N, CA, C, O and the ligand as a Tripos MOL2 file, in Angstrom:
@<TRIPOS>MOLECULE
protein
  277   275    70     0     0
PROTEIN
NO_CHARGES

@<TRIPOS>ATOM
      1 N           0.8320   -1.3060    0.0430 N.3       1 MET1
      2 CA          0.0330    0.0840    0.0020 C.3       1 MET1
      3 C           0.8630    1.3050    0.0580 C.2       1 MET1
      4 O           1.7810    1.4050    0.8730 O.2       1 MET1
      5 N           0.5820    2.1930   -0.7470 N.am      2 GLN2
      6 CA          1.4930    3.4230   -0.7110 C.3       2 GLN2
      7 C           0.5170    4.2540   -0.1170 C.2       2 GLN2
      8 O          -0.7100    4.1660   -0.1520 O.2       2 GLN2
      9 N           1.3400    5.1700    0.4950 N.am      3 ALA3
     10 CA          0.8200    6.1710    1.4870 C.3       3 ALA3
     11 C           0.1890    7.2910    0.6240 C.2       3 ALA3
     12 O           0.6570    7.5390   -0.4870 O.2       3 ALA3
     13 N          -0.8640    7.9670    1.1240 N.am      4 PRO4
     14 CA         -1.4710    9.0890    0.3720 C.3       4 PRO4
     15 C          -0.4690   10.1360    0.3760 C.2       4 PRO4
     16 O           0.3740   10.2020    1.2700 O.2       4 PRO4
     17 N          -0.5260   10.9690   -0.6020 N.am      5 SER5
     18 CA          0.4030   12.1990   -1.1400 C.3       5 SER5
     19 C           0.3360   12.8300    0.2940 C.2       5 SER5
     20 O          -0.7020   13.1680    0.8610 O.2       5 SER5
     21 N           1.6680   12.9380    0.8110 N.am      6 SER6
     22 CA          1.7610   13.6800    2.2130 C.3       6 SER6
     23 C           2.7280   14.7290    1.8620 C.2       6 SER6
     24 O           3.3200   14.7260    0.7830 O.2       6 SER6
     25 N           2.8960   15.6510    2.7920 N.am      7 PRO7
     26 CA          3.8280   16.7110    2.8610 C.3       7 PRO7
     27 C           5.2430   16.5080    2.5160 C.2       7 PRO7
     28 O           5.8090   15.4920    2.9200 O.2       7 PRO7
     29 N           5.8680   17.3820    1.8050 N.am      8 ASP8
     30 CA          7.3940   17.1170    1.8370 C.3       8 ASP8
     31 C           8.2590   17.2190    2.8770 C.2       8 ASP8
     32 O           7.9930   18.0460    3.7480 O.2       8 ASP8
     33 N           9.2400   16.5540    2.9750 N.am      9 CYS9
     34 CA         10.0030   16.4970    4.2190 C.3       9 CYS9
     35 C          10.4540   18.0790    4.3950 C.2       9 CYS9
     36 O          10.7980   18.7090    3.3950 O.2       9 CYS9
     37 N          10.4430   18.6430    5.5820 N.am     10 PRO10
     38 CA         10.6840   20.0650    5.8620 C.3      10 PRO10
     39 C          12.1740   20.3040    5.9940 C.2      10 PRO10
     40 O          12.6950   21.4150    6.0970 O.2      10 PRO10
     41 N          12.8620   19.0220    5.9790 N.am     11 GLU11
     42 CA         14.3670   19.0200    6.2520 C.3      11 GLU11
     43 C          15.0330   19.0200    4.9410 C.2      11 GLU11
     44 O          15.9120   19.8510    4.7100 O.2      11 GLU11
     45 N          14.6230   18.0080    3.9260 N.am     12 CYS12
     46 CA         15.3220   17.8320    2.8140 C.3      12 CYS12
     47 C          14.4680   17.9490    1.5680 C.2      12 CYS12
     48 O          14.9830   18.0380    0.4530 O.2      12 CYS12
     49 N          13.0150   17.9480    1.7860 N.am     13 GLY13
     50 CA         12.1620   18.2370    0.7990 C.3      13 GLY13
     51 C          11.8030   16.8260   -0.1130 C.2      13 GLY13
     52 O          11.1400   16.7760   -1.1500 O.2      13 GLY13
     53 N          12.2840   16.0030    0.4240 N.am     14 SER14
     54 CA         11.9880   14.5970   -0.1200 C.3      14 SER14
     55 C          10.5540   14.1640    0.2410 C.2      14 SER14
     56 O           9.9950   14.4810    1.2910 O.2      14 SER14
     57 N          10.0070   13.4000   -0.7480 N.am     15 ARG15
     58 CA          8.6550   12.8960   -0.4680 C.3      15 ARG15
     59 C           8.5370   11.4570   -0.2380 C.2      15 ARG15
     60 O           7.4310   10.9180   -0.1960 O.2      15 ARG15
     61 N           9.6780   10.7840   -0.0810 N.am     16 ALA16
     62 CA          9.7680    9.4420    0.1880 C.3      16 ALA16
     63 C           9.7200    9.3540    1.5670 C.2      16 ALA16
     64 O          10.5090    9.9770    2.2770 O.2      16 ALA16
     65 N           8.7330    8.5260    2.0640 N.am     17 LYS17
     66 CA          8.6810    8.1510    3.5560 C.3      17 LYS17
     67 C           8.9420    6.7850    3.8430 C.2      17 LYS17
     68 O           8.7850    5.8840    3.0190 O.2      17 LYS17
     69 N           9.3070    6.6410    4.9080 N.am     18 ARG18
     70 CA          9.7960    5.2990    5.4750 C.3      18 ARG18
     71 C           8.7170    4.8260    6.6400 C.2      18 ARG18
     72 O           8.4960    5.5660    7.5990 O.2      18 ARG18
     73 N           8.0990    3.6170    6.5020 N.am     19 PHE19
     74 CA          7.1230    3.2540    7.5210 C.3      19 PHE19
     75 C           7.5430    1.9200    8.3660 C.2      19 PHE19
     76 O           7.2420    0.7600    8.0850 O.2      19 PHE19
     77 N           8.1640    2.2930    9.2550 N.am     20 PRO20
     78 CA          8.6310    1.1560   10.0850 C.3      20 PRO20
     79 C           7.5930    0.2910   10.6170 C.2      20 PRO20
     80 O           6.4920    0.7390   10.9340 O.2      20 PRO20
     81 N           7.9210   -0.9870   10.7310 N.am     21 PRO21
     82 CA          6.9720   -1.9540   11.0740 C.3      21 PRO21
     83 C           6.4340   -1.7650   12.3690 C.2      21 PRO21
     84 O           7.1330   -1.3280   13.2830 O.2      21 PRO21
     85 N           5.1530   -2.0850   12.5240 N.am     22 GLY22
     86 CA          4.3960   -1.5960   13.7790 C.3      22 GLY22
     87 C           3.0480   -1.7680   13.5350 C.2      22 GLY22
     88 O           2.6030   -1.9320   12.3990 O.2      22 GLY22
     89 N           2.2890   -1.7370   14.6570 N.am     23 ARG23
     90 CA          0.6270   -1.8670   14.6360 C.3      23 ARG23
     91 C           0.2830   -0.6410   13.9160 C.2      23 ARG23
     92 O           0.7100    0.4810   14.1920 O.2      23 ARG23
     93 N          -0.5540   -0.9570   12.9360 N.am     24 GLU24
     94 CA         -1.2190    0.0860   11.9960 C.3      24 GLU24
     95 C          -1.5040    1.2220   12.8980 C.2      24 GLU24
     96 O          -1.8970    1.0310   14.0480 O.2      24 GLU24
     97 N          -1.3060    2.4610   12.3780 N.am     25 GLY25
     98 CA         -1.9330    3.7980   13.1310 C.3      25 GLY25
     99 C          -1.2300    4.1310   14.2650 C.2      25 GLY25
    100 O          -1.4800    5.2250   14.7700 O.2      25 GLY25
    101 N          -0.2030    3.2500   14.8980 N.am     26 GLN26
    102 CA          0.5110    3.8360   15.9460 C.3      26 GLN26
    103 C           1.8080    3.9150   15.8240 C.2      26 GLN26
    104 O           2.4320    4.0900   16.8710 O.2      26 GLN26
    105 N           2.4520    3.8290   14.7460 N.am     27 TYR27
    106 CA          3.7620    3.9390   14.2730 C.3      27 TYR27
    107 C           4.1170    5.3240   13.6950 C.2      27 TYR27
    108 O           3.2600    6.0470   13.1870 O.2      27 TYR27
    109 N           5.3150    5.6370   13.7850 N.am     28 HIS28
    110 CA          5.7350    7.0300   13.3670 C.3      28 HIS28
    111 C           6.2170    6.8990   11.7230 C.2      28 HIS28
    112 O           6.5960    5.8210   11.2660 O.2      28 HIS28
    113 N           6.1620    7.8770   11.0820 N.am     29 VAL29
    114 CA          6.6670    7.8260    9.7700 C.3      29 VAL29
    115 C           7.8360    8.6750    9.4800 C.2      29 VAL29
    116 O           7.8520    9.8760    9.7490 O.2      29 VAL29
    117 N           8.7350    8.0940    8.9750 N.am     30 PHE30
    118 CA         10.1170    9.0410    8.7550 C.3      30 PHE30
    119 C          10.6010    9.3190    7.4290 C.2      30 PHE30
    120 O          10.4550    8.4790    6.5410 O.2      30 PHE30
    121 N          11.0830   10.2660    7.2440 N.am     31 CYS31
    122 CA         11.5320   10.4840    5.9490 C.3      31 CYS31
    123 C          12.8050    9.5490    5.5340 C.2      31 CYS31
    124 O          13.7610    9.2830    6.2630 O.2      31 CYS31
    125 N          12.6170    9.1580    4.3340 N.am     32 LYS32
    126 CA         13.4610    7.9940    3.7630 C.3      32 LYS32
    127 C          14.9480    8.5680    3.4690 C.2      32 LYS32
    128 O          15.8880    7.8410    3.1470 O.2      32 LYS32
    129 N          15.0250    9.8910    3.6150 N.am     33 LYS33
    130 CA         16.3320   10.2750    3.2640 C.3      33 LYS33
    131 C          17.1360   10.6330    4.3010 C.2      33 LYS33
    132 O          18.2790   10.2060    4.4650 O.2      33 LYS33
    133 N          16.4340   11.5910    5.1730 N.am     34 CYS34
    134 CA         17.0580   12.1880    6.3540 C.3      34 CYS34
    135 C          16.5850   11.8310    7.6760 C.2      34 CYS34
    136 O          17.0320   12.4780    8.6230 O.2      34 CYS34
    137 N          15.7340   10.8850    7.8950 N.am     35 ASP35
    138 CA         15.1220   10.2540    8.8470 C.3      35 ASP35
    139 C          14.3660   11.3370    9.6800 C.2      35 ASP35
    140 O          14.3310   11.1080   10.8890 O.2      35 ASP35
    141 N          13.7430   12.4970    9.2370 N.am     36 HIS36
    142 CA         12.9470   13.3180    9.9150 C.3      36 HIS36
    143 C          11.7660   12.4890   10.2750 C.2      36 HIS36
    144 O          11.2820   11.6500    9.5160 O.2      36 HIS36
    145 N          11.3230   12.7600   11.4730 N.am     37 ASP37
    146 CA         10.2050   12.2430   12.1070 C.3      37 ASP37
    147 C           8.8840   13.1110   11.8020 C.2      37 ASP37
    148 O           8.7400   14.2250   12.3070 O.2      37 ASP37
    149 N           7.9240   12.5310   10.9390 N.am     38 PHE38
    150 CA          6.8570   13.3100   10.6990 C.3      38 PHE38
    151 C           5.6410   13.0770   11.6610 C.2      38 PHE38
    152 O           4.5310   13.5650   11.4530 O.2      38 PHE38
    153 N           5.9500   12.3000   12.7110 N.am     39 GLY39
    154 CA          5.0760   12.0570   13.7780 C.3      39 GLY39
    155 C           4.1780   10.8950   13.5610 C.2      39 GLY39
    156 O           4.5690   10.0390   12.7680 O.2      39 GLY39
    157 N           2.9750   10.7320   14.1800 N.am     40 ARG40
    158 CA          2.1500    9.2560   13.9320 C.3      40 ARG40
    159 C           1.8370    9.2550   12.7770 C.2      40 ARG40
    160 O           1.7290   10.3580   12.2420 O.2      40 ARG40
    161 N           1.6030    8.1450   12.0420 N.am     41 TYR41
    162 CA          0.9960    7.8140   10.7420 C.3      41 TYR41
    163 C          -0.3450    8.4040   10.7250 C.2      41 TYR41
    164 O          -0.6840    9.2250    9.8730 O.2      41 TYR41
    165 N          -1.3020    7.8820   11.9020 N.am     42 ASP42
    166 CA         -2.4550    8.3830   11.7850 C.3      42 ASP42
    167 C          -3.0740    9.9290   11.8500 C.2      42 ASP42
    168 O          -4.1420   10.3750   11.4290 O.2      42 ASP42
    169 N          -1.9080   10.5930   12.5870 N.am     43 HIS43
    170 CA         -2.1560   11.9930   12.6260 C.3      43 HIS43
    171 C          -1.7410   12.5910   11.2430 C.2      43 HIS43
    172 O          -2.3320   13.6070   10.8790 O.2      43 HIS43
    173 N          -0.8400   12.0860   10.4950 N.am     44 LEU44
    174 CA         -0.5140   12.4030    9.3660 C.3      44 LEU44
    175 C          -1.5250   12.2090    8.3310 C.2      44 LEU44
    176 O          -1.6340   13.0550    7.4430 O.2      44 LEU44
    177 N          -2.2500   11.2120    8.3580 N.am     45 VAL45
    178 CA         -3.2930   10.9370    7.5240 C.3      45 VAL45
    179 C          -4.3180   11.8660    7.8030 C.2      45 VAL45
    180 O          -4.7220   12.6730    6.9660 O.2      45 VAL45
    181 N          -4.7450   11.7770    8.9430 N.am     46 ALA46
    182 CA         -5.7280   12.8030    9.3910 C.3      46 ALA46
    183 C          -5.7080   14.1920    8.8790 C.2      46 ALA46
    184 O          -6.6270   14.6920    8.2310 O.2      46 ALA46
    185 N          -4.5180   14.8340    9.2330 N.am     47 ASP47
    186 CA         -4.2280   16.1120    8.6700 C.3      47 ASP47
    187 C          -4.3760   16.1300    7.2980 C.2      47 ASP47
    188 O          -4.9170   17.1430    6.8540 O.2      47 ASP47
    189 N          -4.0150   15.2150    6.4440 N.am     48 TYR48
    190 CA         -3.9840   15.1910    5.0310 C.3      48 TYR48
    191 C          -5.5780   15.1310    4.6560 C.2      48 TYR48
    192 O          -6.0400   15.8470    3.7680 O.2      48 TYR48
    193 N          -6.2910   14.3110    5.3310 N.am     49 ARG49
    194 CA         -7.6800   14.0640    4.9600 C.3      49 ARG49
    195 C          -8.3550   15.3480    5.0250 C.2      49 ARG49
    196 O          -9.0280   15.7740    4.0860 O.2      49 ARG49
    197 N          -8.1670   16.0460    6.2500 N.am     50 HIS50
    198 CA         -8.6200   17.3320    6.4730 C.3      50 HIS50
    199 C          -8.4450   18.2760    5.1930 C.2      50 HIS50
    200 O          -9.4130   18.6460    4.5280 O.2      50 HIS50
    201 N          -7.1830   18.6180    4.9200 N.am     51 LEU51
    202 CA         -6.9670   19.4560    3.8060 C.3      51 LEU51
    203 C          -7.7530   18.9430    2.4230 C.2      51 LEU51
    204 O          -8.4220   19.7230    1.7450 O.2      51 LEU51
    205 N          -7.6100   17.7300    2.1390 N.am     52 LEU52
    206 CA         -8.3960   17.0590    1.1500 C.3      52 LEU52
    207 C          -9.8980   17.2640    1.0440 C.2      52 LEU52
    208 O         -10.4900   17.5110   -0.0070 O.2      52 LEU52
    209 N         -10.5330   17.1160    2.4200 N.am     53 ASP53
    210 CA        -11.8000   17.6350    2.4880 C.3      53 ASP53
    211 C         -12.1510   18.9530    2.2950 C.2      53 ASP53
    212 O         -13.2910   19.2610    1.9470 O.2      53 ASP53
    213 N         -11.1830   19.8460    2.5110 N.am     54 GLU54
    214 CA        -11.4690   21.1630    2.3360 C.3      54 GLU54
    215 C         -11.4060   21.5430    0.9310 C.2      54 GLU54
    216 O         -12.1760   22.3420    0.3980 O.2      54 GLU54
    217 N         -10.3270   20.8490    0.2870 N.am     55 LEU55
    218 CA        -10.2040   21.1190   -1.2000 C.3      55 LEU55
    219 C         -11.4220   20.6700   -1.9680 C.2      55 LEU55
    220 O         -11.9510   21.4050   -2.8010 O.2      55 LEU55
    221 N         -11.9140   19.3260   -1.6540 N.am     56 GLU56
    222 CA        -12.8640   18.7780   -2.3070 C.3      56 GLU56
    223 C         -14.3230   19.6010   -2.2190 C.2      56 GLU56
    224 O         -15.1430   19.7630   -3.1220 O.2      56 GLU56
    225 N         -14.3740   20.0630   -0.8350 N.am     57 ALA57
    226 CA        -15.6140   20.8650   -0.6540 C.3      57 ALA57
    227 C         -15.6220   22.2820   -1.6660 C.2      57 ALA57
    228 O         -16.5670   22.7670   -2.2880 O.2      57 ALA57
    229 N         -14.2950   22.7030   -1.5800 N.am     58 HIS58
    230 CA        -14.2080   24.0280   -2.3010 C.3      58 HIS58
    231 C         -14.5120   23.6870   -3.7620 C.2      58 HIS58
    232 O         -15.2680   24.4140   -4.4050 O.2      58 HIS58
    233 N         -13.9580   22.6260   -4.2940 N.am     59 LEU59
    234 CA        -14.0450   22.4010   -5.8040 C.3      59 LEU59
    235 C         -15.5260   21.8620   -6.0630 C.2      59 LEU59
    236 O         -16.0860   22.0820   -7.1370 O.2      59 LEU59
    237 N         -16.1440   21.1380   -5.0180 N.am     60 GLY60
    238 CA        -17.4340   20.5480   -5.2260 C.3      60 GLY60
    239 C         -17.2050   19.1850   -6.0340 C.2      60 GLY60
    240 O         -18.1510   18.7590   -6.6960 O.2      60 GLY60
    241 N         -16.0130   18.4900   -6.0150 N.am     61 THR61
    242 CA        -15.7810   17.5020   -7.1410 C.3      61 THR61
    243 C         -15.5820   16.0890   -6.0340 C.2      61 THR61
    244 O         -15.1830   15.0080   -6.4670 O.2      61 THR61
    245 N         -15.8290   16.2510   -4.9900 N.am     62 SER62
    246 CA        -15.6680   14.9590   -4.1350 C.3      62 SER62
    247 C         -16.3430   13.8790   -4.4610 C.2      62 SER62
    248 O         -17.5550   13.9530   -4.6650 O.2      62 SER62
    249 N         -15.5610   12.5310   -4.5770 N.am     63 ASP63
    250 CA        -16.2650   11.3920   -4.8190 C.3      63 ASP63
    251 C         -16.9230   10.6890   -3.6970 C.2      63 ASP63
    252 O         -17.6960    9.7310   -3.7260 O.2      63 ASP63
    253 N         -16.4630   11.3520   -2.7220 N.am     64 ASN64
    254 CA        -16.9790   10.6000   -1.4370 C.3      64 ASN64
    255 C         -18.2340   11.3740   -0.7610 C.2      64 ASN64
    256 O         -18.8330   10.9420    0.2240 O.2      64 ASN64
    257 N         -18.4570   12.2480   -1.2490 N.am     65 ALA65
    258 CA        -19.5390   13.2000   -0.8640 C.3      65 ALA65
    259 C         -20.7630   12.3830   -0.6690 C.2      65 ALA65
    260 O         -21.1810   11.7360   -1.6290 O.2      65 ALA65
    261 N         -21.4630   12.3370    0.6130 N.am     66 PRO66
    262 CA        -22.7650   11.9030    0.8780 C.3      66 PRO66
    263 C         -23.7560   12.4430   -0.0840 C.2      66 PRO66
    264 O         -23.7880   13.6330   -0.3980 O.2      66 PRO66
    265 N         -24.5840   11.5140   -0.5540 N.am     67 ARG67
    266 CA        -25.7140   11.6800   -1.5490 C.3      67 ARG67
    267 C         -26.8500   12.3220   -0.7270 C.2      67 ARG67
    268 O         -27.0730   11.9280    0.4180 O.2      67 ARG67
    269 N         -27.5320   13.2560   -1.2680 N.am     68 ASP68
    270 CA        -28.7240   13.9170   -0.4060 C.3      68 ASP68
    271 C         -30.0110   13.3670   -1.1130 C.2      68 ASP68
    272 O         -31.1180   13.6130   -0.6320 O.2      68 ASP68
    273 N         -29.8700   12.6420   -2.2260 N.am     69 ILE69
    274 CA        -30.8590   12.0010   -2.8360 C.3      69 ILE69
    275 C         -31.7010   10.8540   -1.8540 C.2      69 ILE69
    276 O         -32.6360   10.2060   -2.3250 O.2      69 ILE69
    277 ZN         13.9990   14.4840    4.8190 Zn       70 ZN70
@<TRIPOS>BOND
     1     1     2 1
     2     2     3 1
     3     3     4 2
     4     3     5 am
     5     5     6 1
     6     6     7 1
     7     7     8 2
     8     7     9 am
     9     9    10 1
    10    10    11 1
    11    11    12 2
    12    11    13 am
    13    13    14 1
    14    14    15 1
    15    15    16 2
    16    15    17 am
    17    17    18 1
    18    18    19 1
    19    19    20 2
    20    19    21 am
    21    21    22 1
    22    22    23 1
    23    23    24 2
    24    23    25 am
    25    25    26 1
    26    26    27 1
    27    27    28 2
    28    27    29 am
    29    29    30 1
    30    30    31 1
    31    31    32 2
    32    31    33 am
    33    33    34 1
    34    34    35 1
    35    35    36 2
    36    35    37 am
    37    37    38 1
    38    38    39 1
    39    39    40 2
    40    39    41 am
    41    41    42 1
    42    42    43 1
    43    43    44 2
    44    43    45 am
    45    45    46 1
    46    46    47 1
    47    47    48 2
    48    47    49 am
    49    49    50 1
    50    50    51 1
    51    51    52 2
    52    51    53 am
    53    53    54 1
    54    54    55 1
    55    55    56 2
    56    55    57 am
    57    57    58 1
    58    58    59 1
    59    59    60 2
    60    59    61 am
    61    61    62 1
    62    62    63 1
    63    63    64 2
    64    63    65 am
    65    65    66 1
    66    66    67 1
    67    67    68 2
    68    67    69 am
    69    69    70 1
    70    70    71 1
    71    71    72 2
    72    71    73 am
    73    73    74 1
    74    74    75 1
    75    75    76 2
    76    75    77 am
    77    77    78 1
    78    78    79 1
    79    79    80 2
    80    79    81 am
    81    81    82 1
    82    82    83 1
    83    83    84 2
    84    83    85 am
    85    85    86 1
    86    86    87 1
    87    87    88 2
    88    87    89 am
    89    89    90 1
    90    90    91 1
    91    91    92 2
    92    91    93 am
    93    93    94 1
    94    94    95 1
    95    95    96 2
    96    95    97 am
    97    97    98 1
    98    98    99 1
    99    99   100 2
   100    99   101 am
   101   101   102 1
   102   102   103 1
   103   103   104 2
   104   103   105 am
   105   105   106 1
   106   106   107 1
   107   107   108 2
   108   107   109 am
   109   109   110 1
   110   110   111 1
   111   111   112 2
   112   111   113 am
   113   113   114 1
   114   114   115 1
   115   115   116 2
   116   115   117 am
   117   117   118 1
   118   118   119 1
   119   119   120 2
   120   119   121 am
   121   121   122 1
   122   122   123 1
   123   123   124 2
   124   123   125 am
   125   125   126 1
   126   126   127 1
   127   127   128 2
   128   127   129 am
   129   129   130 1
   130   130   131 1
   131   131   132 2
   132   131   133 am
   133   133   134 1
   134   134   135 1
   135   135   136 2
   136   135   137 am
   137   137   138 1
   138   138   139 1
   139   139   140 2
   140   139   141 am
   141   141   142 1
   142   142   143 1
   143   143   144 2
   144   143   145 am
   145   145   146 1
   146   146   147 1
   147   147   148 2
   148   147   149 am
   149   149   150 1
   150   150   151 1
   151   151   152 2
   152   151   153 am
   153   153   154 1
   154   154   155 1
   155   155   156 2
   156   155   157 am
   157   157   158 1
   158   158   159 1
   159   159   160 2
   160   159   161 am
   161   161   162 1
   162   162   163 1
   163   163   164 2
   164   163   165 am
   165   165   166 1
   166   166   167 1
   167   167   168 2
   168   167   169 am
   169   169   170 1
   170   170   171 1
   171   171   172 2
   172   171   173 am
   173   173   174 1
   174   174   175 1
   175   175   176 2
   176   175   177 am
   177   177   178 1
   178   178   179 1
   179   179   180 2
   180   179   181 am
   181   181   182 1
   182   182   183 1
   183   183   184 2
   184   183   185 am
   185   185   186 1
   186   186   187 1
   187   187   188 2
   188   187   189 am
   189   189   190 1
   190   190   191 1
   191   191   192 2
   192   191   193 am
   193   193   194 1
   194   194   195 1
   195   195   196 2
   196   195   197 am
   197   197   198 1
   198   198   199 1
   199   199   200 2
   200   199   201 am
   201   201   202 1
   202   202   203 1
   203   203   204 2
   204   203   205 am
   205   205   206 1
   206   206   207 1
   207   207   208 2
   208   207   209 am
   209   209   210 1
   210   210   211 1
   211   211   212 2
   212   211   213 am
   213   213   214 1
   214   214   215 1
   215   215   216 2
   216   215   217 am
   217   217   218 1
   218   218   219 1
   219   219   220 2
   220   219   221 am
   221   221   222 1
   222   222   223 1
   223   223   224 2
   224   223   225 am
   225   225   226 1
   226   226   227 1
   227   227   228 2
   228   227   229 am
   229   229   230 1
   230   230   231 1
   231   231   232 2
   232   231   233 am
   233   233   234 1
   234   234   235 1
   235   235   236 2
   236   235   237 am
   237   237   238 1
   238   238   239 1
   239   239   240 2
   240   239   241 am
   241   241   242 1
   242   242   243 1
   243   243   244 2
   244   243   245 am
   245   245   246 1
   246   246   247 1
   247   247   248 2
   248   247   249 am
   249   249   250 1
   250   250   251 1
   251   251   252 2
   252   251   253 am
   253   253   254 1
   254   254   255 1
   255   255   256 2
   256   255   257 am
   257   257   258 1
   258   258   259 1
   259   259   260 2
   260   259   261 am
   261   261   262 1
   262   262   263 1
   263   263   264 2
   264   263   265 am
   265   265   266 1
   266   266   267 1
   267   267   268 2
   268   267   269 am
   269   269   270 1
   270   270   271 1
   271   271   272 2
   272   271   273 am
   273   273   274 1
   274   274   275 1
   275   275   276 2
@<TRIPOS>SUBSTRUCTURE
     1 MET1         2 RESIDUE 1 A MET
     2 GLN2         6 RESIDUE 1 A GLN
     3 ALA3        10 RESIDUE 1 A ALA
     4 PRO4        14 RESIDUE 1 A PRO
     5 SER5        18 RESIDUE 1 A SER
     6 SER6        22 RESIDUE 1 A SER
     7 PRO7        26 RESIDUE 1 A PRO
     8 ASP8        30 RESIDUE 1 A ASP
     9 CYS9        34 RESIDUE 1 A CYS
    10 PRO10       38 RESIDUE 1 A PRO
    11 GLU11       42 RESIDUE 1 A GLU
    12 CYS12       46 RESIDUE 1 A CYS
    13 GLY13       50 RESIDUE 1 A GLY
    14 SER14       54 RESIDUE 1 A SER
    15 ARG15       58 RESIDUE 1 A ARG
    16 ALA16       62 RESIDUE 1 A ALA
    17 LYS17       66 RESIDUE 1 A LYS
    18 ARG18       70 RESIDUE 1 A ARG
    19 PHE19       74 RESIDUE 1 A PHE
    20 PRO20       78 RESIDUE 1 A PRO
    21 PRO21       82 RESIDUE 1 A PRO
    22 GLY22       86 RESIDUE 1 A GLY
    23 ARG23       90 RESIDUE 1 A ARG
    24 GLU24       94 RESIDUE 1 A GLU
    25 GLY25       98 RESIDUE 1 A GLY
    26 GLN26      102 RESIDUE 1 A GLN
    27 TYR27      106 RESIDUE 1 A TYR
    28 HIS28      110 RESIDUE 1 A HIS
    29 VAL29      114 RESIDUE 1 A VAL
    30 PHE30      118 RESIDUE 1 A PHE
    31 CYS31      122 RESIDUE 1 A CYS
    32 LYS32      126 RESIDUE 1 A LYS
    33 LYS33      130 RESIDUE 1 A LYS
    34 CYS34      134 RESIDUE 1 A CYS
    35 ASP35      138 RESIDUE 1 A ASP
    36 HIS36      142 RESIDUE 1 A HIS
    37 ASP37      146 RESIDUE 1 A ASP
    38 PHE38      150 RESIDUE 1 A PHE
    39 GLY39      154 RESIDUE 1 A GLY
    40 ARG40      158 RESIDUE 1 A ARG
    41 TYR41      162 RESIDUE 1 A TYR
    42 ASP42      166 RESIDUE 1 A ASP
    43 HIS43      170 RESIDUE 1 A HIS
    44 LEU44      174 RESIDUE 1 A LEU
    45 VAL45      178 RESIDUE 1 A VAL
    46 ALA46      182 RESIDUE 1 A ALA
    47 ASP47      186 RESIDUE 1 A ASP
    48 TYR48      190 RESIDUE 1 A TYR
    49 ARG49      194 RESIDUE 1 A ARG
    50 HIS50      198 RESIDUE 1 A HIS
    51 LEU51      202 RESIDUE 1 A LEU
    52 LEU52      206 RESIDUE 1 A LEU
    53 ASP53      210 RESIDUE 1 A ASP
    54 GLU54      214 RESIDUE 1 A GLU
    55 LEU55      218 RESIDUE 1 A LEU
    56 GLU56      222 RESIDUE 1 A GLU
    57 ALA57      226 RESIDUE 1 A ALA
    58 HIS58      230 RESIDUE 1 A HIS
    59 LEU59      234 RESIDUE 1 A LEU
    60 GLY60      238 RESIDUE 1 A GLY
    61 THR61      242 RESIDUE 1 A THR
    62 SER62      246 RESIDUE 1 A SER
    63 ASP63      250 RESIDUE 1 A ASP
    64 ASN64      254 RESIDUE 1 A ASN
    65 ALA65      258 RESIDUE 1 A ALA
    66 PRO66      262 RESIDUE 1 A PRO
    67 ARG67      266 RESIDUE 1 A ARG
    68 ASP68      270 RESIDUE 1 A ASP
    69 ILE69      274 RESIDUE 1 A ILE
    70 ZN70       277 GROUP 0 **** ****
């Protein structure tokens, strides 16, 4: 599984992430190049989802939008 598009590394600008083995949602994500700690994976995803939701709401093109019909 590939991680959802996530922020570039603030340290080196790399987008490559390293996912150490661990219980899903409880491990940290590290930059593949410089080992910068992005924090917990679930928090990273939650932040990104939040941004995505805002963007989709703004564009009105969400595929996941609940249908009112
Ligand atoms: Zn880095």
